[in-house]
N, CA, C and O atoms as a Tripos MOL2 file, in Angstrom:
@<TRIPOS>MOLECULE
protein
  304   303    76     0     0
PROTEIN
NO_CHARGES

@<TRIPOS>ATOM
      1 N          70.6350   34.3670  101.2640 N.3       1 MET1
      2 CA         69.8100   33.2030  101.4830 C.3       1 MET1
      3 C          68.7840   33.1000  100.3550 C.2       1 MET1
      4 O          68.1220   34.0820  100.0180 O.2       1 MET1
      5 N          68.6590   31.9320   99.7880 N.am      2 ASN2
      6 CA         67.6780   31.6470   98.7320 C.3       2 ASN2
      7 C          67.8470   32.5200   97.4920 C.2       2 ASN2
      8 O          66.8590   32.8110   96.8180 O.2       2 ASN2
      9 N          69.0580   32.9420   97.1720 N.am      3 CYS3
     10 CA         69.3010   33.7600   95.9860 C.3       3 CYS3
     11 C          69.6610   32.8700   94.8040 C.2       3 CYS3
     12 O          70.2180   31.7850   94.9740 O.2       3 CYS3
     13 N          69.3360   33.3420   93.6080 N.am      4 ILE4
     14 CA         69.7040   32.6520   92.3730 C.3       4 ILE4
     15 C          70.5420   33.6040   91.5450 C.2       4 ILE4
     16 O          70.1030   34.7110   91.2340 O.2       4 ILE4
     17 N          71.7460   33.1820   91.1860 N.am      5 PHE5
     18 CA         72.6070   33.9590   90.2930 C.3       5 PHE5
     19 C          72.7930   33.1170   89.0360 C.2       5 PHE5
     20 O          73.5820   32.1720   89.0400 O.2       5 PHE5
     21 N          72.0820   33.4450   87.9640 N.am      6 LEU6
     22 CA         72.1980   32.7200   86.7090 C.3       6 LEU6
     23 C          73.2900   33.3950   85.8980 C.2       6 LEU6
     24 O          73.0520   34.4020   85.2320 O.2       6 LEU6
     25 N          74.4940   32.8310   85.9610 N.am      7 ASP7
     26 CA         75.6810   33.5130   85.4480 C.3       7 ASP7
     27 C          76.1770   32.9230   84.1340 C.2       7 ASP7
     28 O          77.2810   32.3840   84.0600 O.2       7 ASP7
     29 N          75.3410   33.0330   83.0920 N.am      8 ASP8
     30 CA         75.8060   32.6600   81.7600 C.3       8 ASP8
     31 C          76.7620   33.7050   81.2180 C.2       8 ASP8
     32 O          77.3890   33.5070   80.1770 O.2       8 ASP8
     33 N          76.8710   34.8110   81.9230 N.am      9 ASN9
     34 CA         77.7850   35.8950   81.5980 C.3       9 ASN9
     35 C          78.3210   36.4030   82.9340 C.2       9 ASN9
     36 O          78.0760   35.7820   83.9680 O.2       9 ASN9
     37 N          79.0350   37.5030   82.9300 N.am     10 GLU10
     38 CA         79.6470   37.9890   84.1770 C.3      10 GLU10
     39 C          78.6500   38.7430   85.0470 C.2      10 GLU10
     40 O          77.7980   39.4760   84.5450 O.2      10 GLU10
     41 N          78.7660   38.5530   86.3520 N.am     11 ILE11
     42 CA         78.0320   39.3310   87.3380 C.3      11 ILE11
     43 C          79.0760   40.0370   88.1880 C.2      11 ILE11
     44 O          79.9030   39.3840   88.8250 O.2      11 ILE11
     45 N          79.0440   41.3820   88.2040 N.am     12 HIS12
     46 CA         79.9730   42.1810   88.9930 C.3      12 HIS12
     47 C          79.1990   42.8170   90.1330 C.2      12 HIS12
     48 O          78.1930   43.4870   89.9010 O.2      12 HIS12
     49 N          79.6540   42.6150   91.3580 N.am     13 ILE13
     50 CA         79.0020   43.1960   92.5250 C.3      13 ILE13
     51 C          79.9900   44.1480   93.1810 C.2      13 ILE13
     52 O          81.0970   43.7520   93.5460 O.2      13 ILE13
     53 N          79.5820   45.4120   93.3310 N.am     14 GLY14
     54 CA         80.4530   46.4480   93.8660 C.3      14 GLY14
     55 C          80.6780   46.3240   95.3630 C.2      14 GLY14
     56 O          80.1330   45.4380   96.0230 O.2      14 GLY14
     57 N          81.4950   47.2330   95.8830 N.am     15 ASP15
     58 CA         81.8210   47.2680   97.3090 C.3      15 ASP15
     59 C          80.6020   47.6850   98.1250 C.2      15 ASP15
     60 O          79.8070   48.5230   97.7010 O.2      15 ASP15
     61 N          80.4740   47.0870   99.2940 N.am     16 ASN16
     62 CA         79.4290   47.4310  100.2550 C.3      16 ASN16
     63 C          78.0190   47.2550   99.7070 C.2      16 ASN16
     64 O          77.0950   47.9370  100.1520 O.2      16 ASN16
     65 N          77.8410   46.3590   98.7550 N.am     17 ALA17
     66 CA         76.5050   46.0730   98.2320 C.3      17 ALA17
     67 C          75.7940   45.1290   99.2020 C.2      17 ALA17
     68 O          76.4060   44.2180   99.7580 O.2      17 ALA17
     69 N          74.5030   45.3580   99.3960 N.am     18 LEU18
     70 CA         73.6890   44.4990  100.2510 C.3      18 LEU18
     71 C          72.6670   43.8060   99.3700 C.2      18 LEU18
     72 O          71.8660   44.4560   98.6990 O.2      18 LEU18
     73 N          72.7020   42.4790   99.3770 N.am     19 ILE19
     74 CA         71.7500   41.6940   98.5970 C.3      19 ILE19
     75 C          70.8910   40.9200   99.5910 C.2      19 ILE19
     76 O          71.3930   40.0610  100.3150 O.2      19 ILE19
     77 N          69.5980   41.2240   99.6240 N.am     20 ALA20
     78 CA         68.6650   40.6360  100.5750 C.3      20 ALA20
     79 C          68.2600   39.2200  100.1200 C.2      20 ALA20
     80 O          68.6420   38.7930   99.0300 O.2      20 ALA20
     81 N          67.4930   38.4950  100.9400 N.am     21 PRO21
     82 CA         67.0660   37.1450  100.5900 C.3      21 PRO21
     83 C          66.1620   37.1100   99.3460 C.2      21 PRO21
     84 O          65.4840   38.0820   99.0140 O.2      21 PRO21
     85 N          66.1830   35.9790   98.6940 N.am     22 ASN22
     86 CA         65.3070   35.6680   97.5520 C.3      22 ASN22
     87 C          65.5300   36.5610   96.3340 C.2      22 ASN22
     88 O          64.6350   36.7010   95.5010 O.2      22 ASN22
     89 N          66.7020   37.1610   96.2230 N.am     23 VAL23
     90 CA         67.0340   37.9690   95.0460 C.3      23 VAL23
     91 C          67.4640   37.0320   93.9180 C.2      23 VAL23
     92 O          68.1250   36.0190   94.1490 O.2      23 VAL23
     93 N          67.0780   37.3880   92.7030 N.am     24 GLN24
     94 CA         67.4660   36.6230   91.5290 C.3      24 GLN24
     95 C          68.1980   37.5580   90.5640 C.2      24 GLN24
     96 O          67.6840   38.6160   90.2010 O.2      24 GLN24
     97 N          69.3980   37.1550   90.1560 N.am     25 ILE25
     98 CA         70.1840   37.9360   89.1990 C.3      25 ILE25
     99 C          70.3790   37.0720   87.9640 C.2      25 ILE25
    100 O          70.9710   35.9940   88.0350 O.2      25 ILE25
    101 N          69.8780   37.5510   86.8320 N.am     26 TYR26
    102 CA         69.9150   36.7840   85.5900 C.3      26 TYR26
    103 C          70.7190   37.5230   84.5290 C.2      26 TYR26
    104 O          70.4660   38.6970   84.2610 O.2      26 TYR26
    105 N          71.6770   36.8470   83.9330 N.am     27 THR27
    106 CA         72.4070   37.4210   82.8050 C.3      27 THR27
    107 C          71.8190   36.9460   81.4800 C.2      27 THR27
    108 O          72.1650   37.4860   80.4300 O.2      27 THR27
    109 N          70.9520   35.9630   81.5060 N.am     28 ALA28
    110 CA         70.3400   35.4240   80.2860 C.3      28 ALA28
    111 C          69.0040   36.1080   80.0230 C.2      28 ALA28
    112 O          68.2820   36.4580   80.9560 O.2      28 ALA28
    113 N          68.6840   36.2950   78.7540 N.am     29 PHE29
    114 CA         67.3990   36.8700   78.3690 C.3      29 PHE29
    115 C          67.0200   36.3760   76.9780 C.2      29 PHE29
    116 O          67.8620   35.8890   76.2240 O.2      29 PHE29
    117 N          65.7540   36.5090   76.6580 N.am     30 HIS30
    118 CA         65.2600   36.1500   75.3320 C.3      30 HIS30
    119 C          64.9530   37.4330   74.5640 C.2      30 HIS30
    120 O          64.3770   38.3640   75.1280 O.2      30 HIS30
    121 N          65.3260   37.4950   73.2940 N.am     31 PRO31
    122 CA         64.9940   38.6690   72.4940 C.3      31 PRO31
    123 C          63.4790   38.8650   72.4240 C.2      31 PRO31
    124 O          62.7240   37.8940   72.4790 O.2      31 PRO31
    125 N          63.0360   40.1150   72.3020 N.am     32 THR32
    126 CA         61.5990   40.3820   72.2320 C.3      32 THR32
    127 C          61.0260   40.0970   70.8470 C.2      32 THR32
    128 O          59.8240   39.8630   70.7180 O.2      32 THR32
    129 N          61.8420   40.1110   69.8340 N.am     33 SER33
    130 CA         61.3900   39.8110   68.4740 C.3      33 SER33
    131 C          61.3280   38.3000   68.2630 C.2      33 SER33
    132 O          62.2970   37.5930   68.5390 O.2      33 SER33
    133 N          60.1960   37.8070   67.7780 N.am     34 ALA34
    134 CA         60.0450   36.3680   67.5190 C.3      34 ALA34
    135 C          61.0660   35.8750   66.4990 C.2      34 ALA34
    136 O          61.5860   34.7670   66.6250 O.2      34 ALA34
    137 N          61.3520   36.6940   65.4920 N.am     35 LEU35
    138 CA         62.3380   36.3000   64.4840 C.3      35 LEU35
    139 C          63.7110   36.1180   65.1100 C.2      35 LEU35
    140 O          64.4320   35.1860   64.7540 O.2      35 LEU35
    141 N          64.0850   36.9990   66.0420 N.am     36 ASP36
    142 CA         65.3700   36.8580   66.7300 C.3      36 ASP36
    143 C          65.3730   35.6550   67.6760 C.2      36 ASP36
    144 O          66.4090   35.0160   67.8620 O.2      36 ASP36
    145 N          64.2240   35.3430   68.2720 N.am     37 ARG37
    146 CA         64.1430   34.1980   69.1950 C.3      37 ARG37
    147 C          64.2170   32.8640   68.4810 C.2      37 ARG37
    148 O          64.8970   31.9480   68.9430 O.2      37 ARG37
    149 N          63.5120   32.7410   67.3380 N.am     38 PHE38
    150 CA         63.3750   31.4390   66.6890 C.3      38 PHE38
    151 C          64.0410   31.3430   65.3250 C.2      38 PHE38
    152 O          64.2630   30.2360   64.8350 O.2      38 PHE38
    153 N          64.3640   32.4630   64.6980 N.am     39 GLY39
    154 CA         64.9380   32.4370   63.3580 C.3      39 GLY39
    155 C          63.8690   32.1800   62.3120 C.2      39 GLY39
    156 O          62.6760   32.1470   62.6140 O.2      39 GLY39
    157 N          64.3070   32.0030   61.1020 N.am     40 GLU40
    158 CA         63.3860   31.7180   59.9950 C.3      40 GLU40
    159 C          62.8480   30.2890   60.1250 C.2      40 GLU40
    160 O          63.5740   29.4040   60.5770 O.2      40 GLU40
    161 N          61.5930   30.0460   59.7380 N.am     41 PRO41
    162 CA         61.0650   28.6730   59.7810 C.3      41 PRO41
    163 C          61.8270   27.7680   58.8110 C.2      41 PRO41
    164 O          62.2780   28.1990   57.7500 O.2      41 PRO41
    165 N          61.9550   26.5080   59.2080 N.am     42 LYS42
    166 CA         62.5830   25.5190   58.3300 C.3      42 LYS42
    167 C          61.5970   25.1360   57.2290 C.2      42 LYS42
    168 O          60.4300   25.5260   57.2730 O.2      42 LYS42
    169 N          62.0660   24.3760   56.2480 N.am     43 GLU43
    170 CA         61.2010   23.9800   55.1310 C.3      43 GLU43
    171 C          59.9800   23.1950   55.5920 C.2      43 GLU43
    172 O          58.9230   23.2730   54.9650 O.2      43 GLU43
    173 N          60.1110   22.4350   56.6880 N.am     44 ASP44
    174 CA         58.9640   21.6500   57.1840 C.3      44 ASP44
    175 C          58.0380   22.4760   58.0800 C.2      44 ASP44
    176 O          57.0740   21.9460   58.6320 O.2      44 ASP44
    177 N          58.3310   23.7930   58.2280 N.am     45 GLY45
    178 CA         57.4890   24.6710   59.0250 C.3      45 GLY45
    179 C          57.8810   24.7580   60.4880 C.2      45 GLY45
    180 O          57.3170   25.5610   61.2320 O.2      45 GLY45
    181 N          58.8400   23.9440   60.9120 N.am     46 SER46
    182 CA         59.2720   23.9720   62.3090 C.3      46 SER46
    183 C          60.2860   25.0990   62.5240 C.2      46 SER46
    184 O          60.8150   25.6790   61.5750 O.2      46 SER46
    185 N          60.5340   25.3840   63.7910 N.am     47 PHE47
    186 CA         61.4810   26.4330   64.1540 C.3      47 PHE47
    187 C          62.6110   25.8520   64.9770 C.2      47 PHE47
    188 O          62.4860   24.7750   65.5600 O.2      47 PHE47
    189 N          63.7210   26.5830   65.0170 N.am     48 ALA48
    190 CA         64.8270   26.2060   65.9010 C.3      48 ALA48
    191 C          64.3870   26.4300   67.3420 C.2      48 ALA48
    192 O          63.4390   27.1720   67.6000 O.2      48 ALA48
    193 N          65.0620   25.8030   68.2560 N.am     49 PHE49
    194 CA         64.7760   26.0090   69.6730 C.3      49 PHE49
    195 C          64.9580   27.4790   70.0250 C.2      49 PHE49
    196 O          65.7830   28.1640   69.4200 O.2      49 PHE49
    197 N          64.2090   27.9600   70.9800 N.am     50 CYS50
    198 CA         64.2490   29.3650   71.3800 C.3      50 CYS50
    199 C          65.6800   29.7840   71.7360 C.2      50 CYS50
    200 O          66.3190   29.1710   72.5910 O.2      50 CYS50
    201 N          66.1670   30.8210   71.0790 N.am     51 LYS51
    202 CA         67.5320   31.2840   71.2930 C.3      51 LYS51
    203 C          67.6090   32.2010   72.5050 C.2      51 LYS51
    204 O          66.7820   33.0970   72.6710 O.2      51 LYS51
    205 N          68.5900   31.9730   73.3330 N.am     52 THR52
    206 CA         68.8160   32.7940   74.5190 C.3      52 THR52
    207 C          70.0780   33.6110   74.3100 C.2      52 THR52
    208 O          71.0590   33.1220   73.7490 O.2      52 THR52
    209 N          70.0490   34.8560   74.7620 N.am     53 GLN53
    210 CA         71.2290   35.7070   74.7100 C.3      53 GLN53
    211 C          71.6520   36.0300   76.1370 C.2      53 GLN53
    212 O          70.8910   35.8160   77.0820 O.2      53 GLN53
    213 N          72.8640   36.5440   76.2870 N.am     54 THR54
    214 CA         73.3370   36.9230   77.6120 C.3      54 THR54
    215 C          73.9930   38.2940   77.5650 C.2      54 THR54
    216 O          74.4670   38.7390   76.5200 O.2      54 THR54
    217 N          74.0100   38.9460   78.7080 N.am     55 ALA55
    218 CA         74.7080   40.2210   78.8650 C.3      55 ALA55
    219 C          75.1700   40.3020   80.3090 C.2      55 ALA55
    220 O          74.4770   39.8150   81.2030 O.2      55 ALA55
    221 N          76.3270   40.9060   80.5580 N.am     56 PRO56
    222 CA         76.7920   41.0180   81.9400 C.3      56 PRO56
    223 C          75.8680   41.9080   82.7600 C.2      56 PRO56
    224 O          75.1810   42.7710   82.2140 O.2      56 PRO56
    225 N          75.8540   41.6960   84.0720 N.am     57 VAL57
    226 CA         75.1050   42.5380   85.0070 C.3      57 VAL57
    227 C          76.1040   43.1440   85.9800 C.2      57 VAL57
    228 O          76.8720   42.4220   86.6160 O.2      57 VAL57
    229 N          76.0950   44.4680   86.0960 N.am     58 HIS58
    230 CA         76.9890   45.1910   87.0050 C.3      58 HIS58
    231 C          76.1490   45.8370   88.1000 C.2      58 HIS58
    232 O          75.2290   46.6040   87.8140 O.2      58 HIS58
    233 N          76.4640   45.5290   89.3350 N.am     59 ILE59
    234 CA         75.8220   46.1400   90.4930 C.3      59 ILE59
    235 C          76.8660   47.0410   91.1370 C.2      59 ILE59
    236 O          77.9550   46.5840   91.4820 O.2      59 ILE59
    237 N          76.5370   48.3210   91.3020 N.am     60 GLY60
    238 CA         77.5070   49.3050   91.7620 C.3      60 GLY60
    239 C          77.8150   49.2340   93.2490 C.2      60 GLY60
    240 O          77.3590   48.3320   93.9520 O.2      60 GLY60
    241 N          78.5950   50.1990   93.7140 N.am     61 ASP61
    242 CA         78.9730   50.3120   95.1190 C.3      61 ASP61
    243 C          77.8060   50.8570   95.9410 C.2      61 ASP61
    244 O          76.9990   51.6510   95.4570 O.2      61 ASP61
    245 N          77.7390   50.4120   97.1940 N.am     62 ASN62
    246 CA         76.7510   50.9380   98.1600 C.3      62 ASN62
    247 C          75.3080   50.7810   97.6840 C.2      62 ASN62
    248 O          74.4630   51.6280   97.9720 O.2      62 ASN62
    249 N          75.0270   49.7110   96.9630 N.am     63 VAL63
    250 CA         73.6880   49.4540   96.4410 C.3      63 VAL63
    251 C          72.9680   48.4740   97.3580 C.2      63 VAL63
    252 O          73.5800   47.5470   97.8900 O.2      63 VAL63
    253 N          71.6670   48.6830   97.5400 N.am     64 VAL64
    254 CA         70.8320   47.7450   98.2890 C.3      64 VAL64
    255 C          69.8390   47.1340   97.3160 C.2      64 VAL64
    256 O          69.0540   47.8480   96.6920 O.2      64 VAL64
    257 N          69.8720   45.8150   97.1850 N.am     65 ILE65
    258 CA         68.9150   45.0930   96.3570 C.3      65 ILE65
    259 C          67.9020   44.4730   97.3180 C.2      65 ILE65
    260 O          68.2480   43.5780   98.0880 O.2      65 ILE65
    261 N          66.6520   44.9430   97.2790 N.am     66 LYS66
    262 CA         65.6630   44.5230   98.2670 C.3      66 LYS66
    263 C          65.2280   43.0730   98.0570 C.2      66 LYS66
    264 O          65.3740   42.5170   96.9680 O.2      66 LYS66
    265 N          64.7030   42.4860   99.1000 N.am     67 ALA67
    266 CA         64.2690   41.0880   99.0910 C.3      67 ALA67
    267 C          63.2760   40.8370   97.9590 C.2      67 ALA67
    268 O          62.3670   41.6320   97.7210 O.2      67 ALA67
    269 N          63.4690   39.7220   97.2720 N.am     68 GLY68
    270 CA         62.5580   39.3160   96.2050 C.3      68 GLY68
    271 C          62.7850   39.9870   94.8790 C.2      68 GLY68
    272 O          62.0280   39.7450   93.9390 O.2      68 GLY68
    273 N          63.8030   40.8250   94.7630 N.am     69 SER69
    274 CA         64.0550   41.5400   93.5010 C.3      69 SER69
    275 C          64.5610   40.5920   92.4330 C.2      69 SER69
    276 O          65.2220   39.5940   92.7230 O.2      69 SER69
    277 N          64.2350   40.9260   91.1810 N.am     70 VAL70
    278 CA         64.7790   40.2320   90.0210 C.3      70 VAL70
    279 C          65.6130   41.2600   89.2610 C.2      70 VAL70
    280 O          65.0870   42.2710   88.7960 O.2      70 VAL70
    281 N          66.9080   41.0000   89.1390 N.am     71 VAL71
    282 CA         67.8370   41.9290   88.4910 C.3      71 VAL71
    283 C          68.2540   41.3500   87.1450 C.2      71 VAL71
    284 O          68.8120   40.2550   87.0800 O.2      71 VAL71
    285 N          67.9820   42.0850   86.0770 N.am     72 THR72
    286 CA         68.3640   41.6350   84.7360 C.3      72 THR72
    287 C          69.2220   42.6610   84.0000 C.2      72 THR72
    288 O          69.7250   42.3890   82.9100 O.2      72 THR72
    289 N          69.3860   43.8440   84.6000 N.am     73 LYS73
    290 CA         70.1670   44.9030   83.9770 C.3      73 LYS73
    291 C          71.0700   45.5510   85.0290 C.2      73 LYS73
    292 O          70.9440   45.2860   86.2250 O.2      73 LYS73
    293 N          71.9750   46.3970   84.5620 N.am     74 ASP74
    294 CA         72.9160   47.0600   85.4660 C.3      74 ASP74
    295 C          72.1800   47.9220   86.4970 C.2      74 ASP74
    296 O          71.1490   48.5260   86.2010 O.2      74 ASP74
    297 N          72.7390   47.9640   87.7220 N.am     75 ILE75
    298 CA         72.2810   48.8380   88.7850 C.3      75 ILE75
    299 C          73.4740   49.7310   89.1220 C.2      75 ILE75
    300 O          74.4430   49.2560   89.7130 O.2      75 ILE75
    301 N          73.4240   51.0310   88.7540 N.am     76 PRO76
    302 CA         74.5940   51.8970   88.9650 C.3      76 PRO76
    303 C          74.9340   52.0740   90.4400 C.2      76 PRO76
    304 O          75.8900   52.7730   90.7740 O.2      76 PRO76
@<TRIPOS>BOND
     1     1     2 1
     2     2     3 1
     3     3     4 2
     4     3     5 am
     5     5     6 1
     6     6     7 1
     7     7     8 2
     8     7     9 am
     9     9    10 1
    10    10    11 1
    11    11    12 2
    12    11    13 am
    13    13    14 1
    14    14    15 1
    15    15    16 2
    16    15    17 am
    17    17    18 1
    18    18    19 1
    19    19    20 2
    20    19    21 am
    21    21    22 1
    22    22    23 1
    23    23    24 2
    24    23    25 am
    25    25    26 1
    26    26    27 1
    27    27    28 2
    28    27    29 am
    29    29    30 1
    30    30    31 1
    31    31    32 2
    32    31    33 am
    33    33    34 1
    34    34    35 1
    35    35    36 2
    36    35    37 am
    37    37    38 1
    38    38    39 1
    39    39    40 2
    40    39    41 am
    41    41    42 1
    42    42    43 1
    43    43    44 2
    44    43    45 am
    45    45    46 1
    46    46    47 1
    47    47    48 2
    48    47    49 am
    49    49    50 1
    50    50    51 1
    51    51    52 2
    52    51    53 am
    53    53    54 1
    54    54    55 1
    55    55    56 2
    56    55    57 am
    57    57    58 1
    58    58    59 1
    59    59    60 2
    60    59    61 am
    61    61    62 1
    62    62    63 1
    63    63    64 2
    64    63    65 am
    65    65    66 1
    66    66    67 1
    67    67    68 2
    68    67    69 am
    69    69    70 1
    70    70    71 1
    71    71    72 2
    72    71    73 am
    73    73    74 1
    74    74    75 1
    75    75    76 2
    76    75    77 am
    77    77    78 1
    78    78    79 1
    79    79    80 2
    80    79    81 am
    81    81    82 1
    82    82    83 1
    83    83    84 2
    84    83    85 am
    85    85    86 1
    86    86    87 1
    87    87    88 2
    88    87    89 am
    89    89    90 1
    90    90    91 1
    91    91    92 2
    92    91    93 am
    93    93    94 1
    94    94    95 1
    95    95    96 2
    96    95    97 am
    97    97    98 1
    98    98    99 1
    99    99   100 2
   100    99   101 am
   101   101   102 1
   102   102   103 1
   103   103   104 2
   104   103   105 am
   105   105   106 1
   106   106   107 1
   107   107   108 2
   108   107   109 am
   109   109   110 1
   110   110   111 1
   111   111   112 2
   112   111   113 am
   113   113   114 1
   114   114   115 1
   115   115   116 2
   116   115   117 am
   117   117   118 1
   118   118   119 1
   119   119   120 2
   120   119   121 am
   121   121   122 1
   122   122   123 1
   123   123   124 2
   124   123   125 am
   125   125   126 1
   126   126   127 1
   127   127   128 2
   128   127   129 am
   129   129   130 1
   130   130   131 1
   131   131   132 2
   132   131   133 am
   133   133   134 1
   134   134   135 1
   135   135   136 2
   136   135   137 am
   137   137   138 1
   138   138   139 1
   139   139   140 2
   140   139   141 am
   141   141   142 1
   142   142   143 1
   143   143   144 2
   144   143   145 am
   145   145   146 1
   146   146   147 1
   147   147   148 2
   148   147   149 am
   149   149   150 1
   150   150   151 1
   151   151   152 2
   152   151   153 am
   153   153   154 1
   154   154   155 1
   155   155   156 2
   156   155   157 am
   157   157   158 1
   158   158   159 1
   159   159   160 2
   160   159   161 am
   161   161   162 1
   162   162   163 1
   163   163   164 2
   164   163   165 am
   165   165   166 1
   166   166   167 1
   167   167   168 2
   168   167   169 am
   169   169   170 1
   170   170   171 1
   171   171   172 2
   172   171   173 am
   173   173   174 1
   174   174   175 1
   175   175   176 2
   176   175   177 am
   177   177   178 1
   178   178   179 1
   179   179   180 2
   180   179   181 am
   181   181   182 1
   182   182   183 1
   183   183   184 2
   184   183   185 am
   185   185   186 1
   186   186   187 1
   187   187   188 2
   188   187   189 am
   189   189   190 1
   190   190   191 1
   191   191   192 2
   192   191   193 am
   193   193   194 1
   194   194   195 1
   195   195   196 2
   196   195   197 am
   197   197   198 1
   198   198   199 1
   199   199   200 2
   200   199   201 am
   201   201   202 1
   202   202   203 1
   203   203   204 2
   204   203   205 am
   205   205   206 1
   206   206   207 1
   207   207   208 2
   208   207   209 am
   209   209   210 1
   210   210   211 1
   211   211   212 2
   212   211   213 am
   213   213   214 1
   214   214   215 1
   215   215   216 2
   216   215   217 am
   217   217   218 1
   218   218   219 1
   219   219   220 2
   220   219   221 am
   221   221   222 1
   222   222   223 1
   223   223   224 2
   224   223   225 am
   225   225   226 1
   226   226   227 1
   227   227   228 2
   228   227   229 am
   229   229   230 1
   230   230   231 1
   231   231   232 2
   232   231   233 am
   233   233   234 1
   234   234   235 1
   235   235   236 2
   236   235   237 am
   237   237   238 1
   238   238   239 1
   239   239   240 2
   240   239   241 am
   241   241   242 1
   242   242   243 1
   243   243   244 2
   244   243   245 am
   245   245   246 1
   246   246   247 1
   247   247   248 2
   248   247   249 am
   249   249   250 1
   250   250   251 1
   251   251   252 2
   252   251   253 am
   253   253   254 1
   254   254   255 1
   255   255   256 2
   256   255   257 am
   257   257   258 1
   258   258   259 1
   259   259   260 2
   260   259   261 am
   261   261   262 1
   262   262   263 1
   263   263   264 2
   264   263   265 am
   265   265   266 1
   266   266   267 1
   267   267   268 2
   268   267   269 am
   269   269   270 1
   270   270   271 1
   271   271   272 2
   272   271   273 am
   273   273   274 1
   274   274   275 1
   275   275   276 2
   276   275   277 am
   277   277   278 1
   278   278   279 1
   279   279   280 2
   280   279   281 am
   281   281   282 1
   282   282   283 1
   283   283   284 2
   284   283   285 am
   285   285   286 1
   286   286   287 1
   287   287   288 2
   288   287   289 am
   289   289   290 1
   290   290   291 1
   291   291   292 2
   292   291   293 am
   293   293   294 1
   294   294   295 1
   295   295   296 2
   296   295   297 am
   297   297   298 1
   298   298   299 1
   299   299   300 2
   300   299   301 am
   301   301   302 1
   302   302   303 1
   303   303   304 2
@<TRIPOS>SUBSTRUCTURE
     1 MET1         2 RESIDUE 1 A MET
     2 ASN2         6 RESIDUE 1 A ASN
     3 CYS3        10 RESIDUE 1 A CYS
     4 ILE4        14 RESIDUE 1 A ILE
     5 PHE5        18 RESIDUE 1 A PHE
     6 LEU6        22 RESIDUE 1 A LEU
     7 ASP7        26 RESIDUE 1 A ASP
     8 ASP8        30 RESIDUE 1 A ASP
     9 ASN9        34 RESIDUE 1 A ASN
    10 GLU10       38 RESIDUE 1 A GLU
    11 ILE11       42 RESIDUE 1 A ILE
    12 HIS12       46 RESIDUE 1 A HIS
    13 ILE13       50 RESIDUE 1 A ILE
    14 GLY14       54 RESIDUE 1 A GLY
    15 ASP15       58 RESIDUE 1 A ASP
    16 ASN16       62 RESIDUE 1 A ASN
    17 ALA17       66 RESIDUE 1 A ALA
    18 LEU18       70 RESIDUE 1 A LEU
    19 ILE19       74 RESIDUE 1 A ILE
    20 ALA20       78 RESIDUE 1 A ALA
    21 PRO21       82 RESIDUE 1 A PRO
    22 ASN22       86 RESIDUE 1 A ASN
    23 VAL23       90 RESIDUE 1 A VAL
    24 GLN24       94 RESIDUE 1 A GLN
    25 ILE25       98 RESIDUE 1 A ILE
    26 TYR26      102 RESIDUE 1 A TYR
    27 THR27      106 RESIDUE 1 A THR
    28 ALA28      110 RESIDUE 1 A ALA
    29 PHE29      114 RESIDUE 1 A PHE
    30 HIS30      118 RESIDUE 1 A HIS
    31 PRO31      122 RESIDUE 1 A PRO
    32 THR32      126 RESIDUE 1 A THR
    33 SER33      130 RESIDUE 1 A SER
    34 ALA34      134 RESIDUE 1 A ALA
    35 LEU35      138 RESIDUE 1 A LEU
    36 ASP36      142 RESIDUE 1 A ASP
    37 ARG37      146 RESIDUE 1 A ARG
    38 PHE38      150 RESIDUE 1 A PHE
    39 GLY39      154 RESIDUE 1 A GLY
    40 GLU40      158 RESIDUE 1 A GLU
    41 PRO41      162 RESIDUE 1 A PRO
    42 LYS42      166 RESIDUE 1 A LYS
    43 GLU43      170 RESIDUE 1 A GLU
    44 ASP44      174 RESIDUE 1 A ASP
    45 GLY45      178 RESIDUE 1 A GLY
    46 SER46      182 RESIDUE 1 A SER
    47 PHE47      186 RESIDUE 1 A PHE
    48 ALA48      190 RESIDUE 1 A ALA
    49 PHE49      194 RESIDUE 1 A PHE
    50 CYS50      198 RESIDUE 1 A CYS
    51 LYS51      202 RESIDUE 1 A LYS
    52 THR52      206 RESIDUE 1 A THR
    53 GLN53      210 RESIDUE 1 A GLN
    54 THR54      214 RESIDUE 1 A THR
    55 ALA55      218 RESIDUE 1 A ALA
    56 PRO56      222 RESIDUE 1 A PRO
    57 VAL57      226 RESIDUE 1 A VAL
    58 HIS58      230 RESIDUE 1 A HIS
    59 ILE59      234 RESIDUE 1 A ILE
    60 GLY60      238 RESIDUE 1 A GLY
    61 ASP61      242 RESIDUE 1 A ASP
    62 ASN62      246 RESIDUE 1 A ASN
    63 VAL63      250 RESIDUE 1 A VAL
    64 VAL64      254 RESIDUE 1 A VAL
    65 ILE65      258 RESIDUE 1 A ILE
    66 LYS66      262 RESIDUE 1 A LYS
    67 ALA67      266 RESIDUE 1 A ALA
    68 GLY68      270 RESIDUE 1 A GLY
    69 SER69      274 RESIDUE 1 A SER
    70 VAL70      278 RESIDUE 1 A VAL
    71 VAL71      282 RESIDUE 1 A VAL
    72 THR72      286 RESIDUE 1 A THR
    73 LYS73      290 RESIDUE 1 A LYS
    74 ASP74      294 RESIDUE 1 A ASP
    75 ILE75      298 RESIDUE 1 A ILE
    76 PRO76      302 RESIDUE 1 A PRO
């Protein structure tokens, strides 16, 4: 109930996993380096739109994801 799965990449959920309400699973992320996010400035000084990257998220077997959790990386 009320979960968000932002699946720009693969989300794998193992057997017997319990996902509580209001959990958010995101495969998209922004690089921490400004240069990686925006690239080199253009000649007019402007930047490209913020670049987003994705990575799969794997949730293992018999895992409990508590209510309100935000998952952005693998949970073994």
